[in-house]
C-alpha positions in Angstrom: 72.1 -144.1 -155.7 73.0 -140.5 -156.6 72.8 -137.9 -154.0 70.3 -135.1 -154.2 71.3 -132.0 -156.1 72.5 -129.1 -153.9 69.8 -126.4 -154.4 72.0 -123.6 -153.1 73.7 -121.2 -155.5 77.4 -121.4 -156.0 77.9 -118.3 -154.1 76.3 -119.7 -151.0 78.2 -123.0 -151.0 80.0 -123.5 -147.9 83.7 -123.0 -148.1 84.5 -124.2 -144.7 83.2 -124.8 -141.2 80.8 -122.7 -139.2 81.8 -119.1 -138.7 80.8 -116.6 -136.0 81.8 -113.5 -137.8 82.4 -111.4 -134.7 85.8 -109.9 -135.6 84.7 -108.9 -139.0 81.5 -107.2 -137.6 83.4 -105.3 -134.9 86.0 -104.1 -137.5 83.2 -102.9 -139.8 81.4 -101.1 -136.8 84.4 -99.4 -135.3 86.7 -98.8 -138.3 84.5 -96.1 -139.9 84.1 -94.0 -136.7 87.8 -94.3 -135.9 88.9 -93.2 -139.5 86.4 -90.4 -139.6 87.2 -89.0 -136.2 91.0 -89.1 -137.0 90.7 -87.3 -140.2 88.4 -84.6 -138.8 90.8 -84.0 -135.8 93.6 -83.7 -138.2 91.7 -81.2 -140.3 90.7 -79.2 -137.2 94.4 -79.2 -136.2 95.4 -77.8 -139.5 92.6 -75.2 -139.6 93.0 -72.4 -137.1 89.4 -71.2 -137.7 87.9 -74.4 -136.7 87.6 -74.3 -132.9 86.3 -77.6 -131.4 85.7 -75.8 -128.1 82.8 -73.6 -129.5 79.3 -75.0 -129.9 79.5 -74.3 -133.6 82.8 -76.1 -134.0 81.8 -79.2 -132.0 78.4 -79.3 -133.9 80.1 -79.2 -137.2 82.5 -82.1 -136.0 79.5 -84.2 -134.9 77.7 -83.6 -138.2 80.7 -84.5 -140.4 81.6 -87.5 -138.1 78.2 -89.0 -138.8 78.3 -88.2 -142.5 81.7 -89.8 -143.0 81.0 -92.7 -140.8 77.9 -93.6 -142.8 79.8 -93.3 -146.1 82.7 -95.3 -144.9 80.5 -97.9 -143.3 78.5 -98.4 -146.6 81.8 -98.5 -148.6 83.3 -101.1 -146.2 80.2 -103.2 -146.4 80.5 -103.2 -150.2 84.0 -104.3 -150.1 83.4 -107.3 -147.9 79.9 -108.1 -149.4 81.4 -110.7 -151.9 83.2 -112.6 -149.3 80.2 -112.7 -147.0 78.0 -114.0 -149.7 80.4 -116.9 -150.4 80.2 -117.8 -146.8 76.4 -117.6 -146.7 74.4 -118.9 -143.8 77.4 -120.6 -142.2 78.3 -117.2 -140.7 76.1 -116.3 -137.7 77.0 -112.6 -137.5 77.6 -110.0 -140.3 75.5 -111.8 -142.9 75.1 -110.5 -146.5 71.3 -110.3 -146.3 69.4 -107.0 -146.3 68.4 -106.7 -142.6 71.7 -107.5 -141.0 73.4 -104.9 -143.5 70.8 -102.1 -142.5 71.5 -102.8 -138.8 75.1 -102.6 -139.3 74.8 -99.3 -141.2 72.7 -97.8 -138.4 75.2 -99.0 -135.8 78.4 -98.2 -137.5 77.2 -95.0 -139.2 74.9 -93.4 -136.6 74.6 -95.1 -133.2 78.4 -95.5 -132.5 79.6 -92.1 -133.8 77.0 -90.3 -131.9 77.8 -92.2 -128.7 81.5 -91.6 -129.2 81.0 -88.0 -129.7 78.9 -87.6 -126.6 81.5 -89.6 -124.6 84.4 -87.6 -125.9 82.7 -84.2 -125.1 81.1 -85.1 -121.8 83.5 -87.4 -119.9 86.1 -85.3 -117.8 89.7 -86.6 -117.6 92.3 -85.6 -115.0 93.0 -81.8 -115.5 89.4 -81.1 -116.2 89.6 -81.6 -120.0 87.4 -83.9 -122.1 89.0 -86.5 -124.4 88.0 -84.3 -127.4 89.8 -81.3 -126.0 92.9 -83.4 -125.1 92.9 -85.0 -128.6 92.6 -81.7 -130.3 95.3 -80.1 -128.2 97.7 -83.1 -128.8 97.2 -82.8 -132.6 97.8 -79.1 -132.6 100.9 -79.6 -130.6 102.2 -82.2 -133.0 101.4 -80.0 -136.1 102.8 -76.8 -134.4 106.3 -77.6 -135.6 108.8 -75.0 -134.2 106.0 -73.3 -132.1 106.6 -75.4 -129.0 110.4 -74.8 -128.7 109.9 -71.1 -129.4 107.3 -70.8 -126.6 109.5 -72.7 -124.2 112.5 -70.4 -125.1 110.3 -67.3 -124.5 109.0 -68.7 -121.1 112.6 -69.3 -120.0 113.6 -65.9 -121.0 110.8 -64.4 -118.9 111.8 -66.3 -115.9 115.4 -65.3 -116.3 114.9 -61.7 -116.8 115.7 -59.3 -114.0 113.9 -56.3 -115.4 110.3 -56.2 -114.7 109.5 -54.3 -117.9 111.2 -57.0 -119.9 109.3 -59.7 -118.1 106.0 -57.9 -118.9 106.9 -57.8 -122.6 107.6 -61.4 -122.6 104.2 -62.2 -121.0 102.6 -60.0 -123.6 104.4 -61.9 -126.4 103.1 -65.2 -124.9 99.6 -63.8 -124.8 99.7 -62.7 -128.4 101.0 -66.1 -129.5 97.6 -67.6 -128.7 98.9 -71.3 -128.6 98.6 -74.1 -126.2 102.4 -74.1 -125.8 102.3 -70.4 -124.9 99.6 -71.1 -122.3 101.7 -73.9 -120.8 104.5 -71.3 -120.3 102.2 -68.9 -118.7 101.0 -71.5 -116.2 104.7 -72.5 -115.6 105.5 -68.8 -114.8 102.6 -68.6 -112.4 103.5 -71.9 -110.7 107.4 -71.8 -110.6 108.3 -68.1 -110.6 108.2 -66.6 -107.1 108.5 -63.1 -108.5 105.4 -63.3 -110.8 103.1 -62.0 -108.2 105.3 -59.6 -106.4 105.5 -56.9 -108.9 102.1 -55.2 -109.6 102.6 -54.7 -113.2 103.9 -58.2 -114.0 101.1 -59.7 -111.9 98.4 -57.6 -113.8 99.9 -58.5 -117.2 100.0 -62.3 -116.3 96.4 -62.2 -115.1 95.3 -60.5 -118.4 97.4 -63.0 -120.4 95.8 -66.0 -118.7 92.4 -64.6 -119.0 92.7 -64.1 -122.7 92.9 -67.8 -123.1 89.4 -68.2 -121.6 88.2 -71.7 -121.3 91.6 -73.1 -122.2 93.0 -71.7 -119.0 89.9 -72.4 -117.0 90.7 -76.0 -115.9 94.5 -75.1 -115.2 93.5 -72.3 -112.9 90.8 -74.3 -111.0 93.3 -77.1 -110.6 95.8 -74.8 -109.2 93.4 -73.3 -106.8 92.4 -76.8 -105.6 96.0 -77.3 -104.6 95.9 -74.5 -102.1 94.8 -75.0 -98.6 92.7 -72.4 -96.9 94.5 -70.7 -94.1 98.0 -71.9 -95.6 100.8 -69.6 -96.6 99.5 -69.4 -100.1 95.9 -68.5 -98.9 96.5 -65.5 -96.9 94.0 -62.7 -96.9 93.8 -60.7 -100.1 96.8 -58.4 -100.8 97.2 -55.0 -99.0 95.3 -52.2 -100.7 97.2 -50.9 -103.8 97.6 -47.2 -104.9 94.1 -47.2 -106.5 92.3 -48.4 -103.4 94.1 -45.9 -101.2 93.6 -42.8 -103.1 90.8 -43.3 -105.8 88.4 -46.2 -104.8 86.2 -44.1 -102.5 86.0 -41.3 -105.2 84.7 -43.6 -107.9 82.4 -45.2 -105.4 80.9 -41.8 -104.8 80.7 -41.2 -108.6 78.7 -44.3 -109.0 76.3 -43.3 -106.2 75.8 -39.9 -107.9 75.0 -41.6 -111.2 72.4 -43.8 -109.4 70.8 -40.8 -107.7 70.2 -39.0 -111.0 66.6 -39.4 -112.5 67.8 -41.2 -115.6 66.4 -44.0 -117.6 67.4 -47.4 -116.0 69.1 -48.4 -119.3 71.1 -45.1 -119.2 72.1 -45.6 -115.6 73.4 -49.0 -116.5 75.5 -47.6 -119.3 76.8 -44.8 -117.1 77.8 -47.2 -114.3 79.6 -49.3 -116.8 81.5 -46.2 -118.1 82.6 -45.3 -114.5 83.6 -48.8 -113.8 85.6 -49.1 -117.0 87.4 -45.7 -116.2 88.2 -47.1 -112.7 89.6 -50.4 -114.2 91.7 -48.4 -116.7 93.1 -46.2 -113.9 93.7 -49.1 -111.6 95.6 -50.8 -114.4 97.7 -47.7 -115.1 98.5 -47.3 -111.5 99.4 -51.0 -111.0 103.1 -50.3 -111.9 103.5 -48.2 -108.7 102.1 -50.9 -106.5 104.5 -51.8 -103.7 105.2 -55.0 -102.1 104.7 -55.3 -98.3 107.6 -57.0 -96.5 105.1 -59.0 -94.6 103.8 -60.6 -97.8 105.0 -64.2 -98.3 105.7 -65.8 -101.6 102.5 -67.1 -103.2 100.2 -65.2 -100.6 98.4 -63.4 -103.6 97.7 -66.6 -105.5 94.0 -67.3 -104.5 93.1 -63.7 -105.2 95.1 -63.7 -108.4 93.2 -66.7 -109.7 89.9 -65.2 -108.9 90.8 -61.9 -110.4 91.7 -63.7 -113.6 88.4 -65.4 -113.8 86.8 -62.0 -113.3 88.7 -60.6 -116.4 87.8 -63.6 -118.6 85.1 -62.8 -121.4 82.9 -65.6 -119.9 79.2 -65.1 -120.0 77.9 -68.5 -118.9 80.0 -71.2 -117.5 78.4 -73.6 -115.0 81.8 -75.0 -113.8 83.3 -71.6 -112.9 80.0 -70.4 -111.3 79.9 -73.6 -109.2 83.5 -73.0 -108.3 82.7 -69.4 -107.3 79.8 -70.6 -105.1 81.9 -73.1 -103.3 84.6 -70.7 -102.6 82.4 -68.0 -101.3 80.6 -70.4 -99.0 83.8 -71.8 -97.5 84.5 -70.0 -94.4 88.0 -71.3 -94.3 89.0 -68.8 -97.1 89.8 -65.3 -96.1 87.1 -62.7 -96.4 89.0 -61.0 -99.3 89.1 -64.3 -101.3 85.4 -65.0 -100.5 84.5 -61.5 -101.5 86.1 -61.9 -104.9 84.2 -65.1 -105.3 81.0 -63.2 -104.8 81.9 -60.8 -107.6 82.5 -63.9 -109.8 78.9 -65.0 -108.9 77.6 -61.7 -109.9 79.5 -62.0 -113.2 78.1 -65.4 -114.1 75.1 -66.0 -112.0 71.4 -65.5 -112.4 68.3 -64.4 -110.6 68.6 -67.4 -108.3 71.8 -66.2 -107.0 70.4 -62.9 -105.6 69.0 -64.6 -102.5 72.4 -66.1 -101.8 74.1 -62.8 -102.3 71.8 -61.1 -99.9 72.4 -63.6 -97.4 76.0 -62.3 -97.1 74.7 -58.9 -96.0 74.1 -60.3 -92.5 77.6 -61.6 -92.1 79.8 -59.9 -89.4 82.7 -59.1 -91.8 82.4 -55.5 -93.1 84.7 -56.5 -96.1 82.4 -59.4 -97.0 79.3 -57.2 -96.5 80.8 -54.5 -98.9 81.6 -57.2 -101.5 78.2 -58.6 -101.3 76.7 -55.2 -102.0 78.9 -54.7 -105.0 78.0 -58.1 -106.3 74.3 -57.5 -105.7 74.5 -54.1 -107.6 76.5 -55.8 -110.6 74.1 -58.7 -110.8 71.0 -56.6 -110.7 72.4 -54.3 -113.4 73.0 -57.4 -115.6 69.5 -58.7 -115.1 68.1 -55.3 -115.8 70.1 -54.9 -118.9 69.2 -58.4 -120.2 65.4 -58.0 -119.4 63.0 -57.6 -122.4 62.3 -54.1 -123.3 65.3 -52.7 -121.5 
């Protein structure tokens, strides 16, 4: 008796036993996002104007990641479609019918790329860098070519130089290089060179150079600060008063009070105070080369103040990590009053209206130095808030 005819099309005829299809499904889900992310990271590494650390740069990366993942997922689905049709219903996963294909396109082109991007930009690895930042930095380092040995050669020359003026010029050269390799050398100078913070001019130049790297240097400085122990040899009170503090600080404070006593428009007062402070900062910088070193200072005793001063010089407007770091440091009584006072100034630089209550709380502390810093921080924060208020 003849067997009944097979009503399945030749394409759906089984070519073997039952298949799960898990390996092929995972390959089609993960390969598009891996290829897309690698291509975009390479492109960002070659393009100096594409900064993945900025909101615009990371947003463009996320958008292009989704677009490329959708295109690659669809293309990969078409490539494997004929084979999956031959297998037909004997494959449990990754079938060739319409609904599984749409689900796969959604997962491989949208859900997985978005989840991968969020994880790469939110998770924090050791060193306070995200996987996205580390991958971008690694690719830039690989593509930099001769930049890395040049930066290392320059950093070695700075550490070997006996002339402070030559060391300052080397630090300025590393600052102008604006590369991750140059930043590595600046951090190495700070960590390994005991002379870096002894000379006023070199210390000021190193602080400005590190501050110019902004968020790139942020994690490195915070990690270095965490390695210090309050009350230890590296965490003494803030350095002795320099030339500016001894001879000009009181005069500029009096000039600020005179500006505040004038019956000027509040916005004009803010601008005048900023001009006075800018002139004071310029004079302090010019006089830093005459700064002496007290024999009582020990190697590294200026490091906590140096790190906080570097944060104060950064062009940061809003940074939750640095603001939280400043709040913790100011509240920690184990640190010296000088270090805590600088942390108060950092709160004033980055904080908001909610921080005023905290700053006013320091006015009742017994330390005159901490009270003075608190008053300075309150004045700075109130000026910022007034300048940013609507109609100001």
